[in-house]
C-alpha positions as CSV (number, residue, x, y, z in Angstrom):
1,M,-1.7,-11.1,-3.1
2,G,0.2,-9.3,-1.0
3,R,3.7,-7.0,-2.5
4,R,6.9,-8.3,-1.9
5,F,9.8,-6.2,-1.7
6,R,13.8,-6.3,-1.7
7,D,16.5,-4.5,-0.1
8,G,17.4,-1.1,-1.7
9,R,16.3,2.2,-2.0
10,G,13.3,4.1,-3.6
11,R,10.8,6.7,-2.9
12,L,7.9,7.1,-0.9
13,V,5.0,8.9,-2.7
14,V,2.0,10.2,-0.5
15,P,-0.8,11.6,-2.3
16,G,-2.0,15.3,-2.0
17,E,-5.2,16.6,-0.5
18,A,-7.6,15.8,-3.6
19,G,-9.8,18.5,-2.5
20,E,-7.2,21.5,-1.8
21,G,-4.9,20.8,-4.9
22,G,-2.4,19.7,-2.9
23,A,0.8,17.9,-4.5
24,A,1.7,14.7,-4.0
25,V,5.2,14.3,-1.3
26,T,8.1,12.4,-2.1
27,V,10.6,11.2,0.3
28,P,13.7,9.0,-0.2
29,L,12.9,5.5,1.0
30,E,15.2,2.9,2.4
31,I,13.7,-0.5,2.1
32,A,14.6,-3.4,4.5
33,A,12.6,-6.7,3.7
34,S,15.5,-9.3,4.2
35,Y,15.9,-10.8,7.8
36,R,19.0,-9.2,8.9
37,A,18.3,-5.5,7.8
38,R,14.6,-5.5,9.2
39,T,16.4,-6.8,12.5
40,K,18.7,-3.8,12.1
41,G,16.1,-1.4,11.1
42,L,17.2,2.2,12.2
43,L,19.0,0.9,15.3
44,G,22.2,2.6,16.3
45,R,21.1,5.7,14.2
46,D,21.1,9.0,15.2
47,S,18.9,10.1,12.1
48,I,17.4,9.0,9.0
49,E,17.2,10.7,5.6
50,G,13.2,10.1,4.8
51,A,11.9,6.9,5.8
52,M,12.3,3.2,6.0
53,L,9.6,0.5,5.2
54,L,10.0,-2.5,6.9
55,S,8.2,-5.4,5.2
56,P,7.2,-7.8,5.8
57,A,6.5,-6.6,9.4
58,G,3.2,-6.3,12.3
59,S,4.9,-4.7,14.8
60,V,8.4,-2.7,15.8
61,H,10.1,-1.9,18.7
62,T,12.5,1.1,19.7
63,F,15.2,-1.0,22.6
64,G,18.6,0.6,21.6
65,M,17.3,3.2,19.4
66,R,18.9,6.6,20.1
67,M,15.8,8.7,18.4
68,P,11.9,8.9,18.8
69,I,10.5,7.8,15.7
70,D,6.9,7.9,13.9
71,V,5.8,4.7,12.7
72,A,3.0,3.9,10.4
73,Y,1.2,0.6,9.8
74,L,0.5,-0.5,6.7
75,D,-2.0,-3.4,5.1
76,R,-1.0,-4.9,2.0
77,H,-2.4,-2.4,-0.1
78,L,-0.2,0.1,1.5
79,R,-3.2,1.8,3.0
80,V,-2.4,3.4,6.4
81,L,-3.9,1.5,9.5
82,S,-2.5,3.4,12.2
83,V,0.3,6.0,13.1
84,R,2.4,6.6,16.3
85,T,5.2,8.2,17.7
86,M,7.2,5.9,19.8
87,G,10.1,7.0,21.8
88,P,13.2,4.7,22.3
89,G,12.9,1.3,25.1
90,R,9.2,0.8,23.7
91,L,7.7,-2.1,22.2
92,G,4.9,-1.5,19.8
93,R,1.6,-3.6,19.7
94,P,1.2,-5.8,16.7
95,R,-1.8,-4.5,14.2
96,L,-3.9,-7.0,13.1
97,R,-3.9,-6.3,9.5
98,S,-0.3,-4.8,9.5
99,R,1.8,-6.2,6.7
100,H,4.5,-3.6,6.1
101,V,5.7,-0.8,8.9
102,L,7.0,2.4,7.5
103,E,9.3,4.3,10.2
104,A,10.7,7.9,10.3
105,E,12.1,10.7,12.5
106,A,9.5,11.4,14.9
107,G,7.2,14.5,13.7
108,V,7.5,14.4,9.9
109,M,4.8,11.8,9.3
110,A,1.8,14.4,9.5
111,G,3.6,17.2,7.7
112,W,3.9,14.6,4.9
113,G,0.1,13.6,4.7
114,V,1.0,10.3,5.9
115,R,-2.7,9.3,8.5
116,V,-4.8,6.4,8.5
117,G,-6.8,5.7,5.3
118,V,-4.1,7.1,3.0
119,V,-2.9,5.2,0.3
120,V,0.9,5.3,-0.3
121,R,3.0,4.6,-3.3
122,V,6.7,2.7,-3.4
123,E,8.7,3.5,-6.1
124,F,12.0,2.0,-6.6
125,E,15.2,3.3,-8.0
126,S,16.3,1.9,-11.2
127,G,19.8,0.0,-12.2
């Protein structure tokens, strides 16, 4: 069964490289699960600290965005299916098995280790 999220904040945890002894990377995460929050997304922003998770989502667009973004399509197990960088004014193609979409400022996902096949984790802030 797929995960259900609620609007809020948490942390995105990207596992480190097992063979290289790398530590996991943890970044601040905004969760947009309601229709209203997903529709707004990153529109009108000049930056984001960390990332935003849109759920459920199978595709995104960047019409009305002020900045280029990295987009990672995730399946129901939070496994990365695809990572793309999109400039403003673009329409992303829907990904067949995508259930969630992760967005962040362009260029940061590679540094976090977000790439095809990696399974990320979402931790929720308590309270």
